[in-house]
C-alpha positions as CSV (number, residue, x, y, z in Angstrom):
1,M,-100.7,128.5,76.1
2,S,-97.2,129.0,74.6
3,V,-94.0,128.0,76.3
4,D,-92.9,131.7,76.6
5,I,-96.0,132.6,78.6
6,L,-95.6,129.6,80.8
7,L,-92.0,130.5,81.6
8,L,-93.0,134.1,82.4
9,I,-95.7,132.8,84.8
10,I,-93.1,130.5,86.5
11,L,-90.7,133.4,86.7
12,G,-93.4,135.6,88.2
13,A,-94.2,132.9,90.7
14,I,-90.5,132.5,91.7
15,T,-90.4,136.3,92.2
16,M,-93.3,136.2,94.5
17,V,-91.8,133.3,96.5
18,A,-88.5,135.2,96.7
19,Y,-90.3,138.2,98.2
20,M,-92.3,136.1,100.6
21,I,-89.0,134.5,101.8
22,A,-87.5,138.0,102.1
23,F,-90.5,139.2,104.2
24,N,-90.1,136.2,106.6
25,S,-86.3,136.6,106.9
26,R,-84.8,137.2,110.4
27,G,-81.6,139.2,110.8
28,N,-80.4,142.2,108.9
29,K,-77.9,140.2,106.8
30,R,-80.4,137.5,105.8
31,L,-83.1,140.2,105.1
32,A,-80.7,142.2,102.9
33,V,-79.5,139.2,101.0
34,S,-83.1,137.9,100.5
35,Y,-84.3,141.3,99.2
36,L,-81.3,141.5,97.0
37,I,-82.0,138.1,95.4
38,A,-85.8,138.9,95.2
39,T,-85.1,142.2,93.5
40,A,-82.7,140.6,91.1
41,I,-85.3,138.0,90.2
42,L,-87.9,140.8,89.8
43,V,-85.5,142.6,87.4
44,V,-85.0,139.5,85.4
45,S,-88.8,138.9,85.4
46,V,-89.6,142.4,84.3
47,W,-86.8,142.3,81.6
48,A,-88.1,139.0,80.3
49,T,-91.7,140.3,80.2
50,V,-90.6,143.4,78.3
51,Q,-88.6,141.3,75.8
52,Y,-91.6,139.1,75.3
53,V,-93.9,142.0,74.6
54,N,-91.4,143.7,72.3
55,S,-90.8,140.4,70.4
56,G,-94.6,140.2,70.0
57,D,-94.7,143.7,68.6
58,N,-91.8,142.9,66.3
59,R,-93.6,139.8,65.0
60,R,-96.7,141.8,64.4
61,R,-94.8,144.5,62.6
62,T,-93.0,141.9,60.6
63,E,-96.2,140.1,59.6
64,E,-97.8,143.4,58.8
65,F,-94.8,144.4,56.6
66,K,-94.9,141.0,54.9
67,R,-98.7,141.4,54.3
68,L,-98.3,144.9,52.9
69,E,-95.4,143.7,50.7
70,M,-97.5,140.9,49.4
71,E,-100.4,143.3,48.6
72,K,-97.9,145.6,46.9
73,L,-96.5,142.8,44.8
74,K,-100.0,141.6,44.0
75,A,-101.1,145.1,42.9
76,E,-98.0,145.5,40.8
77,E,-98.6,142.2,39.1
78,Q,-102.2,143.1,38.5
79,M,-101.1,146.4,37.0
80,R,-98.6,144.6,34.7
81,S,-101.3,142.2,33.6
82,Q,-103.7,145.0,32.8
83,A,-101.0,146.9,31.0
84,A,-100.1,143.8,29.0
85,A,-103.8,143.2,28.2
86,M,-104.3,146.8,27.1
87,Q,-101.1,146.6,24.9
88,M,-102.3,143.4,23.3
89,A,-105.8,144.9,22.7
90,L,-104.2,148.0,21.2
91,S,-102.0,145.9,19.0
92,E,-105.0,143.8,17.9
93,N,-107.0,146.9,17.2
94,N,-104.3,148.5,15.2
95,E,-103.8,145.3,13.2
96,R,-107.6,145.1,12.6
97,L,-107.7,148.8,11.5
98,A,-104.8,148.2,9.1
99,T,-106.6,145.1,7.6
100,A,-109.8,147.0,7.3
101,S,-108.0,149.8,5.5
102,R,-106.5,147.4,3.0
103,I,-109.8,145.7,2.4
104,N,-111.6,149.0,2.0
105,G,-108.9,150.0,-0.5
106,I,-109.5,146.9,-2.6
107,I,-113.3,147.4,-2.3
108,T,-112.9,151.0,-3.6
109,R,-110.8,149.9,-6.5
110,G,-113.0,147.0,-7.3
111,S,-116.1,149.2,-7.3
112,E,-114.4,151.7,-9.6
113,L,-113.6,148.9,-12.1
114,A,-117.2,147.6,-11.8
115,S,-118.5,151.1,-12.5
116,T,-116.2,151.5,-15.5
117,I,-117.6,148.3,-17.0
118,I,-121.2,149.3,-16.2
119,N,-120.8,152.8,-17.8
120,I,-118.4,151.9,-20.6
121,N,-119.4,153.0,-24.1
122,L,-119.0,149.9,-26.2
123,H,-120.0,151.6,-29.4
124,D,-117.2,154.2,-29.6
125,M,-117.1,155.1,-33.3
126,N,-114.0,157.2,-32.8
127,S,-111.8,154.2,-31.9
128,E,-110.6,151.3,-33.9
129,L,-111.5,147.7,-32.9
130,N,-107.9,146.9,-31.8
131,V,-107.9,149.9,-29.5
132,L,-111.3,148.9,-28.0
133,L,-110.2,145.4,-27.5
134,A,-106.9,146.5,-25.9
135,R,-109.0,148.7,-23.5
136,A,-111.2,145.7,-22.6
137,S,-108.1,143.4,-22.1
138,E,-106.5,146.1,-19.8
139,T,-109.6,146.2,-17.7
140,K,-109.6,142.4,-17.4
141,R,-106.0,142.5,-16.4
142,K,-106.7,145.0,-13.6
143,V,-109.5,142.9,-12.3
144,E,-107.3,139.8,-12.2
145,E,-104.5,141.7,-10.4
146,L,-106.9,143.2,-7.9
147,N,-108.4,139.7,-7.3
148,G,-104.9,138.3,-6.8
149,E,-104.0,141.0,-4.4
150,F,-107.0,140.2,-2.3
151,D,-106.3,136.5,-2.3
152,K,-102.8,137.1,-1.0
153,M,-104.0,139.0,2.1
154,K,-104.6,135.8,4.1
155,I,-107.2,137.3,6.4
156,S,-107.3,135.5,9.8
157,D,-109.4,137.9,11.8
158,T,-112.9,136.3,12.2
159,L,-114.4,139.8,12.1
160,F,-113.9,139.9,8.3
161,N,-115.1,136.4,7.5
162,Q,-118.5,137.5,6.2
163,S,-117.2,140.4,4.3
164,S,-114.4,138.3,2.8
165,S,-116.9,135.8,1.5
166,I,-118.9,138.5,-0.1
167,I,-115.8,140.1,-1.7
168,K,-114.8,136.8,-3.2
169,E,-118.2,136.4,-4.8
170,A,-118.0,140.0,-6.0
171,F,-114.7,139.4,-7.7
172,R,-116.0,136.2,-9.3
173,Q,-118.7,138.2,-10.9
174,L,-116.4,141.1,-11.7
175,S,-114.0,138.7,-13.4
176,E,-116.9,137.3,-15.5
177,A,-117.9,140.8,-16.4
178,A,-114.4,141.6,-17.6
179,Q,-114.3,138.4,-19.6
180,Y,-117.5,139.3,-21.3
181,F,-116.1,142.8,-21.9
182,V,-113.3,141.2,-24.0
183,L,-115.6,138.7,-25.6
184,Y,-118.0,141.4,-26.7
185,Y,-115.5,142.6,-29.3
186,R,-115.1,139.1,-30.6
187,S,-118.8,138.5,-31.2
188,E,-119.9,137.1,-34.5
189,D,-123.1,138.9,-34.9
190,S,-125.2,141.7,-33.3
191,S,-127.4,139.2,-31.2
192,Q,-124.3,137.8,-29.6
193,E,-123.0,141.3,-28.9
194,E,-126.3,142.2,-27.3
195,L,-126.3,139.1,-25.1
196,R,-122.7,139.6,-24.0
197,E,-123.2,143.2,-23.3
198,K,-126.2,142.4,-21.1
199,I,-124.4,139.8,-19.2
200,M,-121.3,142.0,-18.8
201,R,-123.3,144.9,-17.3
202,Q,-125.4,142.6,-15.1
203,K,-122.3,140.9,-13.7
204,A,-120.6,144.3,-13.1
205,T,-123.7,145.7,-11.4
206,G,-124.0,142.6,-9.1
207,S,-120.3,142.9,-8.3
208,R,-120.5,146.5,-7.4
209,D,-123.6,145.9,-5.2
210,L,-121.8,143.1,-3.3
211,L,-118.7,145.2,-2.8
212,Q,-120.8,148.0,-1.3
213,K,-122.4,145.5,1.0
214,A,-119.0,144.1,2.1
215,G,-117.8,147.7,2.8
216,A,-120.9,148.4,4.9
217,L,-120.2,145.3,7.0
218,I,-116.6,146.2,7.8
219,V,-117.1,149.7,9.3
220,P,-119.9,148.8,11.9
221,G,-118.0,145.6,12.9
222,I,-114.8,147.6,13.8
223,S,-116.8,150.3,15.7
224,Q,-118.4,147.5,17.8
225,K,-115.0,146.2,18.8
């Protein structure tokens, strides 16, 4: 039992005692004074009781207001956290899409170079040797530049780990194909030409197949995310 309730009980008891004394009073003056005092005590008792009830209501309203305020703050914090998480996910997805776009661009250009080497006519009778050799050297230069461009990307997203490994192997084979493309025109005899042409086309075909495989891995991976 709280002190406030105990005081109210005591005040109520005093009020009852005061009225009992007033009932037992003799004489008009004593009766009037006794009832006046008892009534004053009653007014004080009623006022104290009302104040106690109101203070309890105020406390409950204050506690309810604090609870609602805490729930509001909690909901706002949760909304901010969700918004931040969505923003981060969106940023990561945009970055992933940008990386995938760059990789696919390199795959496309690498596949085109591989197809060029596969389908090249090495026995072009309408061109001189130095022109054919320059064409082969230019193809080799493009392969090296594209390979260097891919190496500079510094891909950190684990989603592209498998495709990156495949692309590196594809460019290794494509570089060898380009090298044999140049060496073909420096062959000493027809048997050497035949061997180098065979290796060149095999390496270029293997590179193109690997690049297509890497490209197929990227698109499903992004859609799953």
